[in-house]
Rosetta silent file (secondary structure, phi, psi, omega in degrees, C-alpha in Angstrom):
SEQUENCE: MRFWAEDLLHFWFETLTPADWFQGSAALDEELRRRFARWLHALGNQPPSEFLRDRDTARAAILLFDQCPRNLLRGSAEAFAFDPLARAICHGALIRGWDAGLSKPQRQFLYMPLMHSEHIADQRLSLRLFTGLGDSFVRTFARDHYLMIARFGRFPHRNAVLGRGSTPAEERAVASGHAW
SCORE:     score description
SCORE:     0.000 S_00000001
   1 L     0.000  144.137 -177.215  -15.117  -69.962  -11.885 S_00000001
   2 L   -88.323  158.544 -176.705  -16.071  -70.460  -15.503 S_00000001
   3 H   -55.647  -48.297 -176.904  -13.694  -70.470  -18.475 S_00000001
   4 H   -59.841  -36.755 -178.153  -14.997  -67.207  -19.955 S_00000001
   5 H   -68.806  -45.024  178.302  -14.568  -65.505  -16.576 S_00000001
   6 H   -61.536  -43.893  179.822  -11.012  -66.729  -16.098 S_00000001
   7 H   -62.355  -44.824 -178.241  -10.124  -65.709  -19.653 S_00000001
   8 H   -67.116  -44.541  179.093  -11.630  -62.230  -19.274 S_00000001
   9 H   -61.681  -43.414  179.186   -9.982  -61.535  -15.909 S_00000001
  10 H   -63.799  -46.722  179.980   -6.591  -62.639  -17.205 S_00000001
  11 H   -60.073  -47.282 -173.934   -6.956  -60.616  -20.393 S_00000001
  12 H   -67.409  -45.642 -172.550   -8.160  -57.481  -18.581 S_00000001
  13 H   -99.501  -15.307 -178.998   -5.703  -57.427  -15.694 S_00000001
  14 H  -109.633  -31.235 -177.216   -2.668  -59.296  -17.073 S_00000001
  15 H   -96.913  -47.658 -177.760   -2.620  -58.440  -20.788 S_00000001
  16 L   -76.134  159.027  177.616   -4.155  -54.972  -21.012 S_00000001
  17 L  -113.690  166.338  174.669   -2.558  -51.841  -19.603 S_00000001
  18 H   -54.590  -34.789  176.994   -4.186  -48.787  -18.021 S_00000001
  19 H   -62.605  -40.470  177.063   -3.789  -47.023  -21.371 S_00000001
  20 H   -62.473  -42.832 -176.757   -5.815  -49.810  -22.994 S_00000001
  21 H   -60.654  -41.772 -168.191   -8.491  -49.537  -20.315 S_00000001
  22 H  -110.725  -14.038  178.696   -9.078  -45.821  -20.655 S_00000001
  23 H  -102.618  -31.251  177.377   -7.958  -44.738  -24.114 S_00000001
  24 L    63.216  165.701  177.309   -9.319  -47.597  -26.163 S_00000001
  25 L  -166.072  161.671  176.599   -8.629  -48.323  -29.802 S_00000001
  26 H   -61.990  -36.249  179.504  -10.215  -50.004  -32.786 S_00000001
  27 H   -65.295  -42.080  177.571   -7.749  -52.882  -32.349 S_00000001
  28 H   -65.821  -44.037  178.037   -8.787  -53.393  -28.724 S_00000001
  29 H   -56.100  -43.094 -179.184  -12.464  -53.205  -29.633 S_00000001
  30 H   -67.226  -40.486  178.255  -11.899  -55.892  -32.261 S_00000001
  31 H   -64.503  -43.377  176.273   -9.960  -58.126  -29.874 S_00000001
  32 H   -62.390  -41.292  179.110  -12.702  -57.823  -27.251 S_00000001
  33 H   -61.197  -47.097 -178.165  -15.303  -58.536  -29.927 S_00000001
  34 H   -62.777  -40.307 -173.279  -13.462  -61.629  -31.117 S_00000001
  35 H   -89.409  -31.735 -167.281  -12.926  -63.025  -27.633 S_00000001
  36 H  -128.186   -8.524 -178.204  -15.962  -61.956  -25.624 S_00000001
  37 H   -58.748  -41.013 -178.789  -18.923  -60.795  -27.769 S_00000001
  38 H   -62.054  -36.629  179.657  -20.454  -64.265  -27.846 S_00000001
  39 H   -71.779  -38.231  177.589  -20.369  -64.413  -24.043 S_00000001
  40 H   -56.291  -48.732 -176.291  -21.896  -60.961  -23.694 S_00000001
  41 H   -77.763  -31.747  179.737  -24.884  -61.950  -25.809 S_00000001
  42 H   -73.288  -32.005 -174.071  -25.164  -65.518  -24.507 S_00000001
  43 H  -105.543   -9.571 -173.366  -25.113  -64.509  -20.835 S_00000001
  44 L   -66.210  -11.251  178.493  -26.701  -61.054  -20.913 S_00000001
  45 L  -103.778    7.587  179.430  -30.201  -62.346  -20.193 S_00000001
  46 L   -79.966  153.658  176.512  -29.215  -64.283  -17.065 S_00000001
  47 L   -73.345  155.962  179.564  -30.265  -63.056  -13.605 S_00000001
  48 H   -54.013  -36.066 -177.953  -27.610  -61.405  -11.419 S_00000001
  49 H   -57.705  -27.362  179.019  -27.640  -64.399   -9.061 S_00000001
  50 H   -61.697  -24.641 -175.560  -26.114  -66.496  -11.845 S_00000001
  51 H  -107.840    4.318 -176.909  -22.916  -64.451  -11.503 S_00000001
  52 L  -109.070   28.972  178.679  -22.839  -64.161   -7.711 S_00000001
  53 L   -83.340  -25.687  176.521  -21.743  -67.711   -6.942 S_00000001
  54 L  -156.806  160.105 -173.515  -18.133  -66.664   -6.393 S_00000001
  55 H   -61.325  -44.773 -174.801  -16.093  -63.483   -6.350 S_00000001
  56 H   -70.170  -34.560  175.209  -14.133  -64.000   -9.557 S_00000001
  57 H   -64.613  -40.990  177.919  -17.198  -64.840  -11.628 S_00000001
  58 H   -62.492  -45.066  179.567  -18.834  -61.661  -10.300 S_00000001
  59 H   -60.483  -44.833  179.970  -15.747  -59.587  -11.129 S_00000001
  60 H   -66.169  -39.573  179.914  -15.586  -60.995  -14.645 S_00000001
  61 H   -64.179  -37.285  176.976  -19.322  -60.492  -15.169 S_00000001
  62 H   -62.503  -43.390  175.671  -18.987  -56.843  -14.182 S_00000001
  63 H   -62.204  -43.989 -177.310  -16.277  -56.433  -16.823 S_00000001
  64 H   -62.064  -41.445 -173.747  -18.365  -58.347  -19.353 S_00000001
  65 H   -97.179  -14.547  178.729  -21.523  -56.286  -18.810 S_00000001
  66 H  -105.252  -49.941 -175.296  -20.035  -52.882  -17.942 S_00000001
  67 H   -86.190  -46.905 -175.965  -16.776  -52.532  -19.878 S_00000001
  68 H   -58.121  -44.970  179.752  -17.173  -54.831  -22.875 S_00000001
  69 H   -60.666  -33.378 -179.375  -20.376  -53.218  -24.204 S_00000001
  70 H   -67.551  -24.125  175.350  -18.731  -49.795  -24.090 S_00000001
  71 H   -92.626  -49.065 -174.221  -16.034  -51.143  -26.418 S_00000001
  72 H   -70.062  -32.444 -172.187  -17.980  -53.635  -28.523 S_00000001
  73 L  -118.849   25.115 -177.132  -21.061  -51.470  -29.017 S_00000001
  74 L   -48.448  133.292  176.551  -19.424  -48.044  -28.910 S_00000001
  75 L    82.194    8.360  178.904  -21.646  -45.247  -30.217 S_00000001
  76 L  -125.802  159.150  177.522  -24.899  -47.193  -29.911 S_00000001
  77 H   -61.999  -30.487 -178.428  -27.677  -47.306  -27.340 S_00000001
  78 H   -64.458  -18.774  177.516  -26.880  -50.983  -26.827 S_00000001
  79 H   -59.850  -22.932 -178.060  -23.566  -49.954  -25.224 S_00000001
  80 H  -108.387    0.816 -173.007  -25.619  -49.131  -22.116 S_00000001
  81 L   -66.259  -26.074 -177.002  -28.156  -51.976  -22.349 S_00000001
  82 L   -96.201    2.867 -177.924  -26.313  -54.218  -19.891 S_00000001
  83 H   -57.362  -43.735  179.500  -25.809  -51.516  -17.243 S_00000001
  84 H   -60.057  -38.458  178.640  -28.662  -52.690  -14.968 S_00000001
  85 H   -67.409  -46.012  178.414  -27.205  -56.206  -14.872 S_00000001
  86 H   -59.933  -41.385 -179.528  -23.672  -54.944  -14.192 S_00000001
  87 H   -65.244  -42.157  179.724  -25.006  -52.671  -11.444 S_00000001
  88 H   -65.153  -40.600  177.707  -26.959  -55.494   -9.784 S_00000001
  89 H   -65.769  -41.308  177.256  -23.907  -57.765   -9.810 S_00000001
  90 H   -57.973  -49.703  179.417  -21.802  -54.924   -8.395 S_00000001
  91 H   -60.724  -42.398  178.383  -24.253  -54.385   -5.529 S_00000001
  92 H   -61.926  -40.872  178.517  -24.347  -58.129   -4.858 S_00000001
  93 H   -65.542  -39.823  179.611  -20.552  -58.306   -4.772 S_00000001
  94 H   -67.057  -41.690  177.764  -20.370  -55.351   -2.380 S_00000001
  95 H   -58.257  -36.050 -179.335  -22.964  -56.864   -0.039 S_00000001
  96 L   -83.054   -3.209  179.486  -20.791  -59.987    0.079 S_00000001
  97 L    72.079   23.326 -174.306  -17.655  -57.928    0.806 S_00000001
  98 L   -75.453   -2.671  174.491  -15.947  -59.228   -2.316 S_00000001
  99 L   -83.523  -17.843 -179.687  -14.034  -56.002   -2.867 S_00000001
 100 L   -62.775  134.083  176.195  -11.921  -56.684    0.236 S_00000001
 101 L    83.646   -4.021  177.721   -8.400  -57.760   -0.576 S_00000001
 102 L   -81.644  155.312  174.400   -8.526  -56.784   -4.242 S_00000001
 103 L   -67.592  164.524  178.673   -5.889  -54.544   -5.789 S_00000001
 104 H   -57.957  -47.874  178.409   -6.829  -50.925   -6.494 S_00000001
 105 H   -61.269  -37.381  179.109   -7.357  -51.521  -10.235 S_00000001
 106 H   -65.914  -42.022  176.587   -9.484  -54.583   -9.496 S_00000001
 107 H   -65.695  -40.495  179.685  -11.633  -52.630   -7.029 S_00000001
 108 H   -55.013  -46.015 -178.956  -11.884  -49.739   -9.468 S_00000001
 109 H   -75.296  -26.587  173.255  -13.443  -51.993  -12.102 S_00000001
 110 H   -64.801  -38.140 -177.455  -15.679  -53.684   -9.538 S_00000001
 111 H   -82.774  -14.856 -170.889  -17.049  -50.223   -8.635 S_00000001
 112 H   -55.432  -36.775  178.298  -17.287  -48.913  -12.211 S_00000001
 113 H   -59.031  -27.327  177.397  -20.987  -49.777  -12.771 S_00000001
 114 H   -70.454  -40.480  177.963  -21.795  -47.337   -9.959 S_00000001
 115 H   -66.149  -32.724 -179.100  -19.873  -44.545  -11.691 S_00000001
 116 L   -82.720   -7.226 -175.847  -21.686  -45.342  -14.943 S_00000001
 117 L   -75.412  145.925  174.220  -25.106  -45.319  -13.253 S_00000001
 118 L   -97.476   19.554  176.893  -27.642  -42.556  -13.781 S_00000001
 119 L  -104.423  128.062 -174.442  -29.048  -43.151  -10.274 S_00000001
 120 H   -62.757  -35.614  178.682  -27.957  -40.626   -7.648 S_00000001
 121 H   -62.776  -40.150  176.306  -27.739  -43.238   -4.854 S_00000001
 122 H   -64.415  -38.936  179.502  -25.275  -45.228   -6.958 S_00000001
 123 H   -64.834  -39.230  177.777  -23.302  -42.053   -7.623 S_00000001
 124 H   -62.674  -45.259  178.584  -23.063  -41.299   -3.898 S_00000001
 125 H   -64.286  -41.671  177.467  -21.801  -44.818   -3.229 S_00000001
 126 H   -56.613  -48.658 -178.244  -19.412  -44.554   -6.185 S_00000001
 127 H   -60.902  -42.082  178.823  -17.938  -41.342   -4.843 S_00000001
 128 H   -64.020  -46.457 -177.277  -17.455  -42.882   -1.391 S_00000001
 129 H   -68.913  -43.332  179.506  -15.845  -46.062   -2.746 S_00000001
 130 H   -68.256  -34.403  174.790  -13.593  -44.332   -5.267 S_00000001
 131 H   -61.556  -38.946  179.595  -12.513  -41.822   -2.610 S_00000001
 132 H   -64.256  -16.701  177.880  -11.565  -44.795   -0.449 S_00000001
 133 L   -73.799  -16.991  176.711   -9.089  -45.945   -3.085 S_00000001
 134 L    74.622   21.416 -179.950   -6.873  -42.990   -2.182 S_00000001
 135 L  -114.883  112.886 -173.960   -6.219  -41.950   -5.777 S_00000001
 136 H   -64.836  -33.048  178.868   -7.015  -38.284   -6.395 S_00000001
 137 H   -64.253  -48.158 -179.321   -7.328  -38.749  -10.178 S_00000001
 138 H   -65.571  -39.565  178.601   -9.901  -41.526   -9.820 S_00000001
 139 H   -62.329  -42.319  178.656  -11.716  -39.599   -7.088 S_00000001
 140 H   -61.833  -41.994  178.372  -11.953  -36.539   -9.344 S_00000001
 141 H   -62.112  -43.797  177.805  -13.366  -38.663  -12.142 S_00000001
 142 H   -63.809  -41.357  178.935  -15.969  -40.143   -9.761 S_00000001
 143 H   -62.778  -42.029  179.333  -16.822  -36.662   -8.480 S_00000001
 144 H   -62.577  -40.246  176.751  -17.318  -35.354  -12.021 S_00000001
 145 H   -64.668  -44.988  178.436  -19.709  -38.220  -12.790 S_00000001
 146 H   -58.004  -45.657 -177.732  -21.568  -37.602   -9.529 S_00000001
 147 H   -63.167  -35.449  176.981  -21.904  -33.890  -10.297 S_00000001
 148 H   -63.052  -44.996 -179.286  -23.416  -34.606  -13.735 S_00000001
 149 H   -70.434  -40.172  178.176  -26.091  -36.839  -12.199 S_00000001
 150 H   -61.289  -37.106 -177.458  -26.674  -34.433   -9.301 S_00000001
 151 H   -81.209  -45.267 -170.783  -27.156  -31.585  -11.774 S_00000001
 152 H  -112.505  -16.710 -176.876  -29.018  -33.262  -14.643 S_00000001
 153 L    76.926    6.524  179.656  -30.236  -36.640  -13.365 S_00000001
 154 L  -166.818  169.694  176.102  -28.573  -38.275  -16.366 S_00000001
 155 L   -93.419  108.872 -176.876  -25.411  -38.194  -18.439 S_00000001
 156 H   -58.716  -28.721 -178.789  -26.021  -35.628  -21.184 S_00000001
 157 H   -67.501  -14.152  177.191  -23.346  -37.132  -23.449 S_00000001
 158 H   -89.429  -11.531 -170.576  -25.593  -40.197  -23.834 S_00000001
 159 L   -54.691  -50.928 -175.068  -28.640  -38.211  -24.924 S_00000001
 160 L   -60.454  -49.192 -176.381  -28.188  -38.367  -28.696 S_00000001
 161 L   -68.244  -26.631  178.708  -27.447  -42.090  -28.874 S_00000001
 162 L   -92.026    3.188  178.144  -30.337  -42.856  -26.495 S_00000001
 163 L    72.776   25.957  178.909  -32.746  -40.667  -28.469 S_00000001
 164 L  -101.362  143.925  173.573  -33.131  -38.136  -25.664 S_00000001
 165 L   -74.367  159.317  178.856  -33.316  -34.413  -26.220 S_00000001
 166 L  -119.185  141.953  173.386  -30.761  -32.139  -24.579 S_00000001
 167 L   -80.978  162.434  175.486  -31.277  -28.886  -22.758 S_00000001
 168 H   -56.944  -38.833  179.152  -28.973  -25.949  -23.528 S_00000001
 169 H   -64.197  -39.130  177.349  -27.276  -26.488  -20.145 S_00000001
 170 H   -65.555  -41.796  178.621  -26.648  -30.150  -20.997 S_00000001
 171 H   -61.366  -39.332  178.098  -25.222  -29.190  -24.381 S_00000001
 172 H   -66.258  -39.797  179.239  -22.850  -26.746  -22.672 S_00000001
 173 H   -61.849  -43.976  179.006  -21.750  -29.425  -20.191 S_00000001
 174 H   -66.006  -43.700 -179.545  -20.914  -31.835  -23.003 S_00000001
 175 H   -63.379  -27.503 -178.948  -19.145  -29.109  -24.995 S_00000001
 176 L   -83.612    3.175  173.819  -17.028  -28.261  -21.936 S_00000001
 177 L   113.564    2.248  179.475  -15.581  -31.770  -21.873 S_00000001
 178 L   -91.773   65.112 -178.024  -18.012  -33.878  -19.887 S_00000001
 179 L  -135.421   59.609 -175.915  -18.446  -36.473  -22.622 S_00000001
 180 L   -60.867    0.000    0.000  -16.750  -39.551  -21.307 S_00000001
């Protein structure tokens, strides 16, 4: 495992709390930027295989390419630019069975690129995997993401930042609280 990966895993799972993970703050965004932005940009053009040499590097890479951009690049299209890489690493880790033996929070973040995906097959897999965690809150969140993709084929809350137009139905969905 590489230094950046060890540092990110320790920071994410030993220093941060669930409130940090899901509520975010300007201070957290800045700390992530200070510690990990250089790695995001230095490694973001590597092929998925580069991160599938061992389980912990894959786990850290998923955090780096799925979670970090959402904090570091919040409110910009670039926040989603690394999603294909995170998704490919996630699929590679699952094929290798690397989710076995992980804690629930660790598995949750391993699966997160599937929940963030705008591909219905990923959403189906996400729903199955998150249901398997046995946490009704997380399952509901996965189901809500799945339903958005099943209904619209995309996440309407991303439309403005990605330069996509929104239908009236999409605007209503976002207004009703589906704007993660």
